[in-house]
TINUSE-693549 format. One line per 5 residues: number of its first residue (from 1); for each residue x, y, z of C-alpha. Coordinates in Angstrom, 1 decimal, decimal comma. Example, Ala and Ser with C-alpha at 12.3 -4.5 7.8 and 13.67 -1.06 7.14 Angstrom:
BEGIN
1) 12,3:-4,5:7,8; 13,7:-1,1:7,1
//
This chain:
BEGIN
1) 34,5:-47,9:2,7; 32,0:-47,6:0,0; 33,2:-48,7:-3,4; 32,1:-47,9:-7,0; 29,5:-50,9:-8,0
6) 30,9:-53,4:-10,3; 28,1:-53,7:-13,0; 29,7:-56,9:-14,5; 28,9:-58,5:-11,0; 25,3:-57,7:-11,5
11) 23,2:-58,9:-8,3; 25,8:-57,9:-5,6; 24,6:-54,2:-5,6; 21,2:-55,5:-4,4; 22,6:-58,4:-2,4
16) 24,6:-55,5:-0,5; 21,3:-53,6:0,5; 21,3:-54,8:4,1; 25,0:-54,0:4,3; 24,5:-50,6:3,2
21) 21,5:-49,7:5,4; 23,8:-50,6:8,3; 25,9:-47,7:7,4; 22,7:-45,3:8,2; 22,3:-46,6:12,0
26) 24,9:-44,1:13,4; 25,0:-40,6:14,9; 24,2:-37,9:12,1; 28,1:-37,0:12,2; 29,2:-40,6:11,2
31) 25,9:-42,0:9,3; 25,7:-42,3:5,6; 22,8:-41,2:3,5; 20,3:-44,1:2,3; 21,3:-46,3:-0,3
36) 20,2:-44,8:-3,9; 18,4:-48,0:-4,6; 16,2:-47,1:-1,7; 15,0:-44,2:-3,9; 15,0:-45,7:-7,4
41) 14,0:-49,6:-7,3; 10,7:-50,9:-7,4; 11,5:-53,9:-5,4; 12,6:-51,9:-2,7; 9,3:-49,7:-2,7
46) 7,4:-52,9:-2,4; 9,4:-53,5:0,6; 8,6:-50,2:2,0; 4,9:-50,7:1,3; 4,9:-54,0:3,4
51) 6,9:-52,7:6,3; 5,6:-48,9:6,4; 2,5:-48,2:4,6; 0,7:-51,3:5,6; 2,1:-51,7:9,2
56) 2,8:-48,3:10,6; 0,7:-45,2:11,7; 0,6:-42,9:8,4; -0,3:-39,4:8,6; -3,1:-37,9:6,6
61) -2,8:-34,1:7,3; -4,8:-32,2:9,8; -7,9:-33,6:11,5; -9,3:-30,0:11,4; -10,9:-30,9:7,8
66) -13,0:-33,6:9,6; -14,8:-31,1:11,7; -18,4:-32,1:11,7; -20,0:-35,5:11,8; -20,2:-37,0:8,2
71) -17,1:-35,1:7,0; -14,9:-37,4:4,9; -12,1:-38,0:2,6; -11,5:-40,9:0,1; -7,8:-41,8:-0,2
76) -5,4:-44,5:-0,5; -2,9:-46,0:2,0; -0,2:-48,6:1,0; -2,7:-49,1:-2,3; -5,6:-49,7:-0,3
81) -8,8:-47,4:-1,0; -10,0:-46,1:2,2; -12,8:-43,7:3,5; -11,7:-41,5:6,7; -15,0:-40,1:8,4
86) -16,1:-38,4:11,4; -18,9:-40,3:13,2; -21,8:-38,7:14,7; -20,2:-39,5:18,3; -17,0:-37,3:17,3
91) -14,8:-40,3:16,6; -12,8:-40,5:13,5; -12,9:-43,8:11,8; -11,3:-45,4:8,8; -13,1:-48,3:6,5
96) -12,1:-50,1:3,4; -13,7:-47,9:0,5; -15,3:-50,9:-0,8; -19,0:-52,3:-0,4; -19,6:-55,6:1,3
101) -21,9:-56,5:-1,3; -19,9:-57,0:-4,5; -17,0:-54,4:-3,7; -18,0:-51,3:-5,3; -16,2:-48,0:-4,3
106) -18,6:-46,3:-1,9; -17,3:-42,3:-1,9; -14,9:-40,4:-3,9; -12,9:-37,2:-3,3; -14,1:-35,2:0,0
111) -17,3:-34,0:1,3; -20,2:-34,4:4,0; -22,6:-37,3:4,2; -25,3:-38,3:6,4; -24,9:-41,8:5,5
116) -22,7:-44,0:3,1; -24,8:-45,3:0,2; -23,3:-47,8:-2,7; -24,0:-46,2:-5,8; -24,3:-49,7:-7,6
121) -26,8:-51,7:-5,6; -28,0:-49,0:-2,8; -26,5:-50,9:0,1; -26,3:-48,3:3,0; -24,3:-48,0:6,1
126) -24,1:-45,6:8,8; -21,3:-43,5:9,7; -19,8:-45,9:12,2; -19,7:-48,5:9,5; -23,0:-50,5:10,4
131) -24,9:-51,9:7,4; -28,7:-50,6:7,5; -30,2:-50,7:4,4; -30,3:-53,7:1,8; -32,8:-53,8:-0,9
136) -34,2:-57,2:-2,0; -32,2:-59,3:0,2; -35,2:-60,9:1,9; -34,8:-64,3:0,2; -31,1:-64,7:1,1
141) -30,9:-67,4:3,6; -29,1:-66,7:6,9; -28,4:-63,1:5,9; -27,9:-60,8:8,7; -27,0:-57,3:8,5
146) -24,9:-57,2:11,4; -22,4:-59,5:9,6; -21,8:-57,1:6,8; -20,7:-53,9:8,2; -17,8:-51,9:6,6
151) -14,3:-53,3:7,0; -12,8:-51,1:9,8; -9,3:-50,1:10,2; -7,5:-47,9:12,9; -7,7:-44,2:12,9
156) -6,5:-41,7:15,5; -5,6:-38,3:16,2; -2,5:-36,8:17,9; -1,8:-32,8:18,2; -4,1:-31,9:15,5
161) -3,0:-34,4:13,2; -5,2:-37,6:12,0; -3,4:-40,9:11,3; -4,6:-44,3:9,9; -3,2:-47,7:10,5
166) -4,1:-50,9:8,7; -2,3:-53,3:11,2; -4,0:-54,1:14,4; -0,7:-55,2:16,3; 1,1:-51,9:15,6
171) 1,6:-50,0:18,9; -0,9:-46,9:19,8; -0,1:-43,9:18,3; 0,9:-42,2:21,7; 3,5:-45,4:21,8
176) 4,7:-44,6:18,5; 5,3:-41,0:18,8; 6,5:-40,8:22,5; 7,3:-37,2:23,5; 5,9:-35,6:20,3
181) 3,0:-33,7:22,6; 5,5:-32,5:25,0; 8,0:-30,8:22,3; 4,9:-29,3:20,3; 3,0:-28,1:23,4
186) 4,0:-24,4:22,7; 1,9:-24,5:19,5; -2,0:-24,5:19,7; -1,9:-27,2:17,0; -5,5:-28,7:17,8
191) -7,1:-25,4:17,3; -5,6:-24,5:14,1; -8,0:-24,4:10,9; -7,2:-25,9:7,3; -7,6:-23,3:4,8
196) -6,3:-24,6:1,9; -5,5:-28,3:0,7; -4,2:-29,3:-2,8; -2,2:-32,2:-4,3; 0,3:-32,5:-7,1
201) 2,7:-35,0:-8,6; 6,4:-34,8:-8,3; 8,9:-37,1:-10,4; 11,0:-38,1:-7,4; 10,9:-40,8:-4,8
206) 8,6:-40,1:-1,8; 11,5:-39,8:0,5; 13,5:-37,2:-1,4; 10,5:-34,8:-1,3; 10,5:-35,3:2,9
211) 13,9:-35,0:2,9; 14,4:-31,7:1,2; 11,7:-30,3:3,3; 13,5:-31,3:6,3; 17,1:-29,7:5,7
216) 18,8:-26,4:6,0; 21,6:-27,4:3,8; 20,0:-26,3:0,2; 18,5:-23,1:1,4; 21,4:-20,8:0,1
221) 21,5:-22,6:-3,1; 17,9:-23,3:-4,1; 16,1:-20,5:-2,3; 18,8:-17,8:-2,4; 16,5:-15,3:-3,3
226) 13,3:-16,3:-1,9; 13,5:-17,6:1,8; 16,9:-18,2:2,6; 17,2:-14,7:4,3; 14,6:-15,5:6,7
231) 16,3:-18,6:8,3; 18,8:-18,4:10,7; 21,1:-21,6:11,5; 18,9:-24,0:13,4; 19,3:-25,1:16,8
236) 20,7:-28,8:17,6; 18,1:-31,6:17,0; 15,6:-31,9:19,7; 15,5:-35,1:21,9; 12,7:-36,9:20,2
241) 11,5:-40,1:21,5; 9,7:-42,0:19,1; 9,2:-42,4:15,3; 9,6:-38,6:14,5; 12,6:-36,1:14,3
246) 12,2:-32,3:14,9; 14,5:-29,4:15,0; 13,8:-25,8:15,9; 15,4:-22,6:14,1; 15,1:-19,1:14,6
251) 13,9:-16,6:11,7; 14,2:-12,9:10,9; 10,3:-12,4:10,3; 7,9:-15,2:9,6; 8,9:-18,4:7,9
256) 5,7:-18,5:6,4; 6,4:-15,7:4,0; 9,1:-14,7:1,4; 11,7:-12,0:2,1; 10,2:-9,3:0,5
261) 6,5:-9,9:1,7; 7,3:-9,9:5,7; 5,1:-6,6:5,9; 2,2:-8,9:5,3; 2,7:-11,0:8,1
266) -0,2:-12,2:10,6; 0,3:-11,7:14,2; 1,8:-14,6:16,3; -0,6:-17,4:17,9; -2,4:-16,3:21,0
271) -0,4:-17,6:23,8; 2,6:-18,7:22,0; 5,7:-18,6:24,2; 8,4:-15,9:23,5; 11,0:-18,3:21,9
276) 8,4:-20,3:19,7; 7,2:-16,9:18,4; 10,6:-16,2:17,0; 11,2:-19,1:14,6; 9,8:-22,3:12,8
281) 9,8:-25,8:14,0; 10,0:-28,3:11,3; 9,1:-32,0:12,2; 8,9:-35,1:10,5; 6,4:-37,8:11,6
286) 7,7:-40,9:9,9; 7,4:-42,2:7,5; 5,5:-39,9:5,6; 4,3:-36,7:7,0; 6,2:-33,5:7,6
291) 5,0:-30,0:8,9; 6,7:-26,6:9,8; 5,0:-24,8:12,6; 5,7:-21,1:12,8; 4,7:-18,4:14,9
296) 1,7:-17,6:12,6; 0,8:-20,6:10,5; 1,2:-24,4:10,2; 2,0:-25,9:6,8; 2,0:-29,8:6,4
301) 3,0:-32,2:3,7; 2,1:-35,9:3,0; 4,2:-37,7:0,7; 2,8:-41,0:-0,9; 4,5:-43,0:-3,6
306) 3,1:-43,5:-7,3; 5,9:-45,7:-7,9; 9,7:-45,9:-7,0; 10,6:-42,8:-8,8; 7,5:-40,6:-8,4
311) 5,0:-39,3:-5,6; 2,1:-37,6:-4,9; 2,5:-34,6:-2,4; -0,6:-33,3:-0,5; 0,0:-29,7:1,0
316) -2,2:-28,2:3,9; -1,8:-24,7:5,3; -3,5:-23,8:8,5; -4,1:-20,7:10,6; -5,8:-19,9:14,1
321) -9,6:-19,7:14,0; -9,8:-16,2:15,1; -7,6:-15,0:12,1; -9,3:-16,8:9,6; -12,6:-14,8:10,6
326) -11,1:-11,4:9,7; -12,7:-9,5:7,2; -9,3:-9,5:5,0; -8,1:-12,8:5,8; -8,4:-14,4:2,5
331) -6,3:-11,4:0,7; -3,5:-11,6:3,5; -3,6:-15,4:3,3; -2,7:-15,5:-0,5; 0,7:-14,2:0,4
336) 1,4:-17,3:2,5; 0,2:-19,6:-0,4; 2,2:-17,8:-2,6; 5,3:-18,4:-0,4; 4,7:-22,1:-0,3
341) 3,8:-22,2:-4,2; 7,1:-20,5:-5,0; 9,4:-22,5:-2,7; 7,9:-25,7:-4,3; 8,3:-24,4:-7,7
346) 12,2:-23,9:-6,8; 12,1:-27,4:-5,0; 10,9:-29,6:-8,0; 13,3:-29,0:-10,5; 16,0:-29,8:-8,0
351) 14,3:-32,9:-6,9; 13,7:-34,2:-10,2; 17,4:-33,6:-11,2; 18,2:-35,3:-7,8; 16,3:-38,6:-9,0
356) 17,9:-38,7:-12,3; 21,1:-39,0:-10,5; 20,0:-41,4:-8,1; 18,6:-43,6:-11,0; 22,3:-44,3:-12,1
361) 23,6:-47,9:-11,5; 26,7:-45,8:-10,3; 25,0:-43,9:-7,6; 26,3:-44,5:-4,0; 25,7:-43,5:-0,3
366) 26,8:-39,9:0,7; 27,4:-38,3:4,1; 25,2:-35,8:5,9; 25,9:-32,5:7,1; 25,0:-33,6:10,5
371) 23,5:-30,3:11,8; 21,9:-29,0:8,7; 20,5:-32,3:7,8; 19,5:-33,7:11,3; 15,9:-34,8:10,6
376) 17,0:-36,5:7,4; 19,7:-38,4:9,2; 17,4:-39,5:12,1; 14,7:-40,6:9,5; 17,6:-42,5:7,7
381) 18,6:-44,2:11,0; 14,9:-45,1:11,7; 14,2:-46,3:8,2; 17,3:-48,5:8,1; 16,4:-50,2:11,5
386) 12,9:-50,8:10,6; 13,8:-52,4:7,2; 16,6:-54,5:8,7; 14,1:-55,6:11,5; 11,7:-56,7:8,8
391) 14,2:-58,8:7,1; 11,6:-60,7:5,1; 10,7:-57,5:3,3; 14,4:-56,9:2,7; 14,9:-60,2:1,5
396) 12,0:-60,1:-1,0; 13,3:-56,8:-2,2; 17,0:-58,0:-2,6; 15,5:-61,0:-4,6; 13,5:-59,2:-6,9
401) 16,2:-56,6:-7,5; 18,7:-59,5:-8,2; 16,2:-61,1:-10,8; 15,5:-57,8:-12,3; 19,1:-57,2:-13,0
406) 20,1:-60,5:-14,4
//
């Protein structure tokens, strides 16, 4: 049984984190929600960065934005500045965004480049990270360009999505996400084209944003007049084997549009199976990327922590290539963009209000609606197992939290 925390006791609330996480490792009908301190305490966030963001495969959106050789994006994963770039050989790579001379940042934003050149002292690198240009280094004894290529990390693609990993010992992407490809095979995810990508900040924990995207429970209360009428009761959770959760639900029309804009719907993706064309599959690729595959479109969210109580969210929406070539595509796509923006505008005040509640020292674990929050319960179970296994990180979190409360 869970009890109201005794504030006079101080440290025991943090000390009990491991016990509280154990409550999450059960079937959805029996499991508890993640402990509130996992959504509010900086010490827990630091444990998450060590356990997840610097050790796991981190989703960075649809790989279609890295289409041509030299297409790149500068981003951060677990506080580490990275460059993700498509090589001339077609391989997606990730490098530290730091010159091997004196550490200057090499690229910002996104774009396309023929080579990578440092703006400070003009050291130049090929798209595969090799150092090729070093002005005025002829007097440096024993200097060999081959020893000073960019620091490389792992990058990989799966089902149209791009990932990076800072840890060489982590299992491969295919091992980590098991039967993901099979469950999502009806949708031509690899062949979709990103048409809009933008980021925004939300004053809530990064997990809270992903939680709300993956549950049906809030629809009639938060989205009553916008999208609730589109969605029917979802099917049971799909049998995911790996670090993800997925649930399909039938829709009346397309989930990509508001209830009153269904007459602007685009056709279903070519070759899509009959069942898949009549609903939306919501999937969470642990830890930080989630998406919805509808009959006509795909929308993706990446959530990354700014601090324990705020996050940066990146939204991408994709369509089939042939549809993007229609003369009136931009006019029709605006209705899809409006749907996403309208739903997020309804979610954000609720999330920020929830965060204020989670910040309370009296907040305690709740329970799941097992069918309507299936993906959220699956993530909580995975998260708790990983945090408990990484007991060194958990111990550090508990020690830091105890120190902060004393």
